[in-house]
N, CA, C and O atoms as a Tinker XYZ file with bonds, in Angstrom:
   340  protein
     1  N     14.720000  264.909000 -140.088000    73     2
     2  CA    14.103000  265.889000 -139.211000    64     1     3
     3  C     13.233000  265.211000 -138.170000    63     2     4     5
     4  O     13.133000  265.703000 -137.046000    81     3
     5  N     12.591000  264.080000 -138.514000    73     3     6
     6  CA    11.722000  263.419000 -137.561000    64     5     7
     7  C     12.489000  262.828000 -136.376000    63     6     8     9
     8  O     11.875000  262.468000 -135.372000    81     7
     9  N     13.802000  262.722000 -136.471000    73     7    10
    10  CA    14.611000  262.247000 -135.350000    64     9    11
    11  C     14.973000  263.382000 -134.399000    63    10    12    13
    12  O     15.376000  263.139000 -133.261000    81    11
    13  N     14.831000  264.600000 -134.858000    73    11    14
    14  CA    15.173000  265.768000 -134.053000    64    13    15
    15  C     13.938000  266.342000 -133.374000    63    14    16    17
    16  O     14.028000  266.855000 -132.258000    81    15
    17  N     12.807000  266.263000 -134.022000    73    15    18
    18  CA    11.580000  266.892000 -133.544000    64    17    19
    19  C     10.528000  265.826000 -133.250000    63    18    20    21
    20  O     10.324000  264.898000 -134.032000    81    19
    21  N      9.881000  265.977000 -132.129000    73    19    22
    22  CA     8.750000  265.114000 -131.806000    64    21    23
    23  C      7.495000  265.970000 -131.840000    63    22    24    25
    24  O      7.419000  266.996000 -131.163000    81    23
    25  N      6.533000  265.561000 -132.609000    73    23    26
    26  CA     5.294000  266.312000 -132.719000    64    25    27
    27  C      4.217000  265.589000 -131.931000    63    26    28    29
    28  O      3.953000  264.407000 -132.150000    81    27
    29  N      3.595000  266.327000 -131.003000    73    27    30
    30  CA     2.503000  265.781000 -130.195000    64    29    31
    31  C      1.375000  266.801000 -130.155000    63    30    32    33
    32  O      1.588000  268.004000 -130.303000    81    31
    33  N      0.195000  266.295000 -129.955000    73    31    34
    34  CA    -0.936000  267.200000 -129.771000    64    33    35
    35  C     -0.748000  267.944000 -128.454000    63    34    36    37
    36  O     -0.213000  267.387000 -127.496000    81    35
    37  N     -1.178000  269.182000 -128.405000    73    35    38
    38  CA    -1.030000  270.004000 -127.210000    64    37    39
    39  C     -1.728000  269.371000 -126.016000    63    38    40    41
    40  O     -1.242000  269.474000 -124.890000    81    39
    41  N     -2.838000  268.730000 -126.244000    73    39    42
    42  CA    -3.596000  268.147000 -125.140000    64    41    43
    43  C     -3.279000  266.670000 -124.923000    63    42    44    45
    44  O     -4.075000  265.947000 -124.323000    81    43
    45  N     -2.129000  266.220000 -125.406000    73    43    46
    46  CA    -1.723000  264.831000 -125.234000    64    45    47
    47  C     -1.509000  264.547000 -123.744000    63    46    48    49
    48  O     -0.595000  265.110000 -123.141000    81    47
    49  N     -2.330000  263.689000 -123.145000    73    47    50
    50  CA    -2.208000  263.440000 -121.704000    64    49    51
    51  C     -0.922000  262.712000 -121.326000    63    50    52    53
    52  O     -0.544000  262.698000 -120.154000    81    51
    53  N     -0.252000  262.113000 -122.291000    73    51    54
    54  CA     0.987000  261.391000 -122.008000    64    53    55
    55  C      2.211000  262.290000 -122.052000    63    54    56    57
    56  O      3.285000  261.897000 -121.595000    81    55
    57  N      2.062000  263.487000 -122.594000    73    55    58
    58  CA     3.202000  264.394000 -122.717000    64    57    59
    59  C      3.613000  264.897000 -121.335000    63    58    60    61
    60  O      2.781000  265.381000 -120.569000    81    59
    61  N      4.889000  264.779000 -121.028000    73    59    62
    62  CA     5.383000  265.182000 -119.717000    64    61    63
    63  C      6.566000  266.135000 -119.796000    63    62    64    65
    64  O      7.264000  266.343000 -118.804000    81    63
    65  N      6.793000  266.713000 -120.964000    73    63    66
    66  CA     7.900000  267.654000 -121.074000    64    65    67
    67  C      7.524000  268.970000 -120.385000    63    66    68    69
    68  O      6.345000  269.269000 -120.196000    81    67
    69  N      8.522000  269.733000 -120.021000    73    67    70
    70  CA     8.315000  270.963000 -119.254000    64    69    71
    71  C      7.381000  271.925000 -119.976000    63    70    72    73
    72  O      6.478000  272.489000 -119.358000    81    71
    73  N      7.583000  272.116000 -121.258000    73    71    74
    74  CA     6.750000  273.069000 -122.006000    64    73    75
    75  C      5.276000  272.675000 -121.967000    63    74    76    77
    76  O      4.405000  273.528000 -121.800000    81    75
    77  N      5.001000  271.392000 -122.121000    73    75    78
    78  CA     3.618000  270.922000 -122.084000    64    77    79
    79  C      3.021000  271.110000 -120.697000    63    78    80    81
    80  O      1.879000  271.549000 -120.562000    81    79
    81  N      3.786000  270.780000 -119.675000    73    79    82
    82  CA     3.286000  270.927000 -118.309000    64    81    83
    83  C      3.050000  272.391000 -117.956000    63    82    84    85
    84  O      2.066000  272.718000 -117.292000    81    83
    85  N      3.932000  273.260000 -118.387000    73    83    86
    86  CA     3.729000  274.697000 -118.150000    64    85    87
    87  C      2.479000  275.160000 -118.881000    63    86    88    89
    88  O      1.717000  275.968000 -118.350000    81    87
    89  N      2.260000  274.665000 -120.083000    73    87    90
    90  CA     1.032000  274.989000 -120.813000    64    89    91
    91  C     -0.209000  274.523000 -120.072000    63    90    92    93
    92  O     -1.220000  275.225000 -120.040000    81    91
    93  N     -0.131000  273.336000 -119.475000    73    91    94
    94  CA    -1.267000  272.833000 -118.689000    64    93    95
    95  C     -1.508000  273.706000 -117.462000    63    94    96    97
    96  O     -2.653000  273.969000 -117.093000    81    95
    97  N     -0.430000  274.150000 -116.836000    73    95    98
    98  CA    -0.566000  275.036000 -115.674000    64    97    99
    99  C     -1.250000  276.330000 -116.089000    63    98   100   101
   100  O     -2.192000  276.779000 -115.436000    81    99
   101  N     -0.778000  276.923000 -117.170000    73    99   102
   102  CA    -1.375000  278.173000 -117.659000    64   101   103
   103  C     -2.844000  277.985000 -117.995000    63   102   104   105
   104  O     -3.677000  278.819000 -117.639000    81   103
   105  N     -3.165000  276.894000 -118.680000    73   103   106
   106  CA    -4.549000  276.609000 -119.046000    64   105   107
   107  C     -5.415000  276.442000 -117.800000    63   106   108   109
   108  O     -6.518000  276.983000 -117.728000    81   107
   109  N     -4.915000  275.700000 -116.829000    73   107   110
   110  CA    -5.680000  275.473000 -115.604000    64   109   111
   111  C     -5.911000  276.785000 -114.855000    63   110   112   113
   112  O     -7.003000  277.019000 -114.338000    81   111
   113  N     -4.894000  277.634000 -114.796000    73   111   114
   114  CA    -5.048000  278.917000 -114.107000    64   113   115
   115  C     -6.061000  279.814000 -114.818000    63   114   116   117
   116  O     -6.837000  280.518000 -114.172000    81   115
   117  N     -6.048000  279.784000 -116.147000    73   115   118
   118  CA    -7.036000  280.577000 -116.900000    64   117   119
   119  C     -8.449000  280.110000 -116.615000    63   118   120   121
   120  O     -9.381000  280.914000 -116.618000    81   119
   121  N     -8.621000  278.808000 -116.367000    73   119   122
   122  CA    -9.940000  278.248000 -116.065000    64   121   123
   123  C    -10.292000  278.358000 -114.588000    63   122   124   125
   124  O    -11.419000  278.053000 -114.196000    81   123
   125  N     -9.344000  278.789000 -113.769000    73   123   126
   126  CA    -9.577000  278.846000 -112.334000    64   125   127
   127  C     -9.529000  277.468000 -111.685000    63   126   128   129
   128  O    -10.055000  277.275000 -110.589000    81   127
   129  N     -8.904000  276.516000 -112.357000    73   127   130
   130  CA    -8.812000  275.137000 -111.862000    64   129   131
   131  C     -7.473000  274.972000 -111.143000    63   130   132   133
   132  O     -6.522000  274.415000 -111.693000    81   131
   133  N     -7.416000  275.461000 -109.913000    73   131   134
   134  CA    -6.158000  275.512000 -109.185000    64   133   135
   135  C     -5.610000  274.127000 -108.841000    63   134   136   137
   136  O     -4.395000  273.932000 -108.840000    81   135
   137  N     -6.472000  273.180000 -108.554000    73   135   138
   138  CA    -5.988000  271.829000 -108.257000    64   137   139
   139  C     -5.370000  271.189000 -109.502000    63   138   140   141
   140  O     -4.380000  270.465000 -109.397000    81   139
   141  N     -5.945000  271.448000 -110.673000    73   139   142
   142  CA    -5.353000  270.945000 -111.915000    64   141   143
   143  C     -3.970000  271.568000 -112.133000    63   142   144   145
   144  O     -3.039000  270.898000 -112.580000    81   143
   145  N     -3.852000  272.854000 -111.812000    73   143   146
   146  CA    -2.563000  273.536000 -111.944000    64   145   147
   147  C     -1.544000  272.927000 -110.980000    63   146   148   149
   148  O     -0.381000  272.745000 -111.338000    81   147
   149  N     -1.979000  272.615000 -109.761000    73   147   150
   150  CA    -1.077000  271.986000 -108.792000    64   149   151
   151  C     -0.622000  270.624000 -109.296000    63   150   152   153
   152  O      0.558000  270.289000 -109.197000    81   151
   153  N     -1.540000  269.843000 -109.831000    73   151   154
   154  CA    -1.171000  268.517000 -110.352000    64   153   155
   155  C     -0.141000  268.633000 -111.467000    63   154   156   157
   156  O      0.817000  267.861000 -111.513000    81   155
   157  N     -0.332000  269.590000 -112.362000    73   155   158
   158  CA     0.627000  269.782000 -113.453000    64   157   159
   159  C      1.961000  270.278000 -112.900000    63   158   160   161
   160  O      3.018000  269.855000 -113.367000    81   159
   161  N      1.921000  271.171000 -111.910000    73   159   162
   162  CA     3.157000  271.675000 -111.307000    64   161   163
   163  C      3.923000  270.542000 -110.620000    63   162   164   165
   164  O      5.147000  270.464000 -110.721000    81   163
   165  N      3.201000  269.674000 -109.928000    73   163   166
   166  CA     3.834000  268.551000 -109.243000    64   165   167
   167  C      4.437000  267.547000 -110.221000    63   166   168   169
   168  O      5.334000  266.789000 -109.852000    81   167
   169  N      3.960000  267.534000 -111.453000    73   167   170
   170  CA     4.488000  266.627000 -112.470000    64   169   171
   171  C      5.766000  267.165000 -113.122000    63   170   172   173
   172  O      6.447000  266.442000 -113.849000    81   171
   173  N      6.087000  268.432000 -112.859000    73   171   174
   174  CA     7.313000  269.001000 -113.406000    64   173   175
   175  C      8.526000  268.261000 -112.842000    63   174   176   177
   176  O      8.463000  267.714000 -111.741000    81   175
   177  N      9.620000  268.245000 -113.588000    73   175   178
   178  CA    10.842000  267.641000 -113.051000    64   177   179
   179  C     11.271000  268.371000 -111.767000    63   178   180   181
   180  O     10.981000  269.554000 -111.590000    81   179
   181  N     11.952000  267.665000 -110.897000    73   179   182
   182  CA    12.344000  268.231000 -109.605000    64   181   183
   183  C     13.126000  269.538000 -109.750000    63   182   184   185
   184  O     12.923000  270.472000 -108.974000    81   183
   185  N     14.001000  269.604000 -110.719000    73   183   186
   186  CA    14.790000  270.831000 -110.909000    64   185   187
   187  C     13.897000  272.026000 -111.202000    63   186   188   189
   188  O     14.115000  273.111000 -110.664000    81   187
   189  N     12.903000  271.839000 -112.042000    73   187   190
   190  CA    11.976000  272.920000 -112.366000    64   189   191
   191  C     11.166000  273.323000 -111.138000    63   190   192   193
   192  O     10.949000  274.510000 -110.896000    81   191
   193  N     10.724000  272.343000 -110.371000    73   191   194
   194  CA     9.970000  272.650000 -109.149000    64   193   195
   195  C     10.850000  273.384000 -108.139000    63   194   196   197
   196  O     10.377000  274.280000 -107.439000    81   195
   197  N     12.114000  273.012000 -108.063000    73   195   198
   198  CA    13.030000  273.675000 -107.133000    64   197   199
   199  C     13.218000  275.135000 -107.517000    63   198   200   201
   200  O     13.214000  276.017000 -106.659000    81   199
   201  N     13.382000  275.379000 -108.799000    73   199   202
   202  CA    13.560000  276.749000 -109.281000    64   201   203
   203  C     12.329000  277.595000 -108.954000    63   202   204   205
   204  O     12.453000  278.770000 -108.608000    81   203
   205  N     11.165000  277.005000 -109.062000    73   203   206
   206  CA     9.906000  277.735000 -108.851000    64   205   207
   207  C      9.239000  277.330000 -107.539000    63   206   208   209
   208  O      8.012000  277.342000 -107.443000    81   207
   209  N     10.027000  276.974000 -106.532000    73   207   210
   210  CA     9.444000  276.448000 -105.293000    64   209   211
   211  C      8.553000  277.459000 -104.577000    63   210   212   213
   212  O      7.506000  277.085000 -104.050000    81   211
   213  N      8.951000  278.741000 -104.548000    73   211   214
   214  CA     8.110000  279.756000 -103.894000    64   213   215
   215  C      6.777000  279.904000 -104.610000    63   214   216   217
   216  O      5.724000  279.986000 -103.978000    81   215
   217  N      6.835000  279.938000 -105.937000    73   215   218
   218  CA     5.613000  280.058000 -106.726000    64   217   219
   219  C      4.736000  278.826000 -106.524000    63   218   220   221
   220  O      3.519000  278.943000 -106.381000    81   219
   221  N      5.356000  277.643000 -106.513000    73   219   222
   222  CA     4.610000  276.403000 -106.314000    64   221   223
   223  C      3.940000  276.364000 -104.949000    63   222   224   225
   224  O      2.812000  275.889000 -104.822000    81   223
   225  N      4.632000  276.863000 -103.927000    73   223   226
   226  CA     4.044000  276.904000 -102.584000    64   225   227
   227  C      2.831000  277.829000 -102.559000    63   226   228   229
   228  O      1.812000  277.506000 -101.947000    81   227
   229  N      2.941000  278.970000 -103.217000    73   227   230
   230  CA     1.793000  279.899000 -103.280000    64   229   231
   231  C      0.639000  279.282000 -104.068000    63   230   232   233
   232  O     -0.525000  279.459000 -103.708000    81   231
   233  N      0.957000  278.563000 -105.135000    73   231   234
   234  CA    -0.084000  277.888000 -105.914000    64   233   235
   235  C     -0.805000  276.854000 -105.053000    63   234   236   237
   236  O     -2.032000  276.761000 -105.081000    81   235
   237  N     -0.040000  276.082000 -104.290000    73   235   238
   238  CA    -0.648000  275.075000 -103.419000    64   237   239
   239  C     -1.510000  275.729000 -102.337000    63   238   240   241
   240  O     -2.578000  275.214000 -102.005000    81   239
   241  N     -1.060000  276.850000 -101.790000    73   239   242
   242  CA    -1.857000  277.574000 -100.798000    64   241   243
   243  C     -3.151000  278.088000 -101.415000    63   242   244   245
   244  O     -4.213000  278.024000 -100.797000    81   243
   245  N     -3.051000  278.596000 -102.631000    73   243   246
   246  CA    -4.245000  279.111000 -103.320000    64   245   247
   247  C     -5.230000  277.991000 -103.597000    63   246   248   249
   248  O     -6.438000  278.173000 -103.443000    81   247
   249  N     -4.728000  276.842000 -104.003000    73   247   250
   250  CA    -5.588000  275.686000 -104.264000    64   249   251
   251  C     -6.248000  275.213000 -102.971000    63   250   252   253
   252  O     -7.425000  274.853000 -102.971000    81   251
   253  N     -5.498000  275.212000 -101.873000    73   251   254
   254  CA    -6.058000  274.808000 -100.582000    64   253   255
   255  C     -7.124000  275.796000 -100.131000    63   254   256   257
   256  O     -8.154000  275.393000  -99.589000    81   255
   257  N     -6.886000  277.083000 -100.348000    73   255   258
   258  CA    -7.880000  278.100000  -99.990000    64   257   259
   259  C     -9.152000  277.924000 -100.810000    63   258   260   261
   260  O    -10.261000  278.047000 -100.290000    81   259
   261  N     -8.981000  277.634000 -102.092000    73   259   262
   262  CA   -10.131000  277.397000 -102.970000    64   261   263
   263  C    -10.930000  276.183000 -102.494000    63   262   264   265
   264  O    -12.160000  276.224000 -102.457000    81   263
   265  N    -10.241000  275.116000 -102.133000    73   263   266
   266  CA   -10.913000  273.909000 -101.644000    64   265   267
   267  C    -11.644000  274.189000 -100.336000    63   266   268   269
   268  O    -12.754000  273.701000 -100.125000    81   267
   269  N    -11.029000  274.969000  -99.464000    73   267   270
   270  CA   -11.675000  275.329000  -98.201000    64   269   271
   271  C    -12.915000  276.185000  -98.436000    63   270   272   273
   272  O    -13.950000  275.983000  -97.802000    81   271
   273  N    -12.800000  277.132000  -99.342000    73   271   274
   274  CA   -13.947000  277.995000  -99.659000    64   273   275
   275  C    -15.101000  277.173000 -100.223000    63   274   276   277
   276  O    -16.260000  277.404000  -99.879000    81   275
   277  N    -14.785000  276.222000 -101.081000    73   275   278
   278  CA   -15.837000  275.358000 -101.636000    64   277   279
   279  C    -16.489000  274.507000 -100.549000    63   278   280   281
   280  O    -17.702000  274.300000 -100.561000    81   279
   281  N    -15.685000  274.020000  -99.616000    73   279   282
   282  CA   -16.228000  273.209000  -98.517000    64   281   283
   283  C    -17.134000  274.046000  -97.629000    63   282   284   285
   284  O    -18.199000  273.585000  -97.219000    81   283
   285  N    -16.723000  275.269000  -97.331000    73   283   286
   286  CA   -17.547000  276.165000  -96.514000    64   285   287
   287  C    -18.846000  276.484000  -97.241000    63   286   288   289
   288  O    -19.915000  276.497000  -96.631000    81   287
   289  N    -18.757000  276.739000  -98.531000    73   287   290
   290  CA   -19.954000  277.028000  -99.318000    64   289   291
   291  C    -20.911000  275.838000  -99.311000    63   290   292   293
   292  O    -22.118000  276.000000  -99.129000    81   291
   293  N    -20.362000  274.655000  -99.510000    73   291   294
   294  CA   -21.200000  273.445000  -99.528000    64   293   295
   295  C    -21.857000  273.233000  -98.169000    63   294   296   297
   296  O    -23.028000  272.863000  -98.094000    81   295
   297  N    -21.113000  273.464000  -97.104000    73   295   298
   298  CA   -21.657000  273.305000  -95.751000    64   297   299
   299  C    -22.760000  274.325000  -95.493000    63   298   300   301
   300  O    -23.798000  273.990000  -94.922000    81   299
   301  N    -22.538000  275.566000  -95.910000    73   299   302
   302  CA   -23.551000  276.613000  -95.727000    64   301   303
   303  C    -24.799000  276.296000  -96.538000    63   302   304   305
   304  O    -25.918000  276.462000  -96.052000    81   303
   305  N    -24.612000  275.846000  -97.756000    73   303   306
   306  CA   -25.746000  275.489000  -98.607000    64   305   307
   307  C    -26.534000  274.326000  -97.987000    63   306   308   309
   308  O    -27.765000  274.328000  -97.996000    81   307
   309  N    -25.827000  273.357000  -97.461000    73   307   310
   310  CA   -26.462000  272.227000  -96.801000    64   309   311
   311  C    -27.252000  272.669000  -95.587000    63   310   312   313
   312  O    -28.355000  272.180000  -95.348000    81   311
   313  N    -26.694000  273.592000  -94.820000    73   311   314
   314  CA   -27.383000  274.104000  -93.649000    64   313   315
   315  C    -28.636000  274.870000  -94.044000    63   314   316   317
   316  O    -29.665000  274.759000  -93.376000    81   315
   317  N    -28.565000  275.637000  -95.106000    73   315   318
   318  CA   -29.731000  276.361000  -95.598000    64   317   319
   319  C    -30.822000  275.411000  -96.054000    63   318   320   321
   320  O    -32.000000  275.621000  -95.762000    81   319
   321  N    -30.434000  274.373000  -96.764000    73   319   322
   322  CA   -31.404000  273.394000  -97.235000    64   321   323
   323  C    -32.057000  272.679000  -96.059000    63   322   324   325
   324  O    -33.261000  272.420000  -96.079000    81   323
   325  N    -31.275000  272.363000  -95.045000    73   323   326
   326  CA   -31.817000  271.674000  -93.865000    64   325   327
   327  C    -32.774000  272.560000  -93.097000    63   326   328   329
   328  O    -33.755000  272.077000  -92.532000    81   327
   329  N    -32.495000  273.858000  -93.071000    73   327   330
   330  CA   -33.357000  274.764000  -92.313000    64   329   331
   331  C    -34.692000  275.028000  -93.007000    63   330   332   333
   332  O    -35.641000  275.476000  -92.364000    81   331
   333  N    -34.778000  274.756000  -94.310000    73   331   334
   334  CA   -36.018000  274.995000  -95.039000    64   333   335
   335  C    -36.893000  273.757000  -95.090000    63   334   336   337
   336  O    -37.988000  273.802000  -95.651000    81   335
   337  N    -36.439000  272.665000  -94.523000    73   335   338
   338  CA   -37.231000  271.435000  -94.544000    64   337   339
   339  C    -38.140000  271.347000  -93.363000    63   338   340
   340  O    -38.880000  270.373000  -93.224000    81   339
């Protein structure tokens, strides 16, 4: 049986099978960590990414929007701090 089944911890960073990567994507989305989800999506085999290319594009757009929002927030916070000095 050990030749048929490979047992790995769910959080094994070396695991690159589709099921593990999809689990990482789901986990990242639940945490709101869109860039982590993009990294896991990009690690999927090309065939899987091709099948889900529209979804992957939307995920990348969402991650970019999140990064932009964080940058705007940081800039606004910096401006507020500068104005109080």
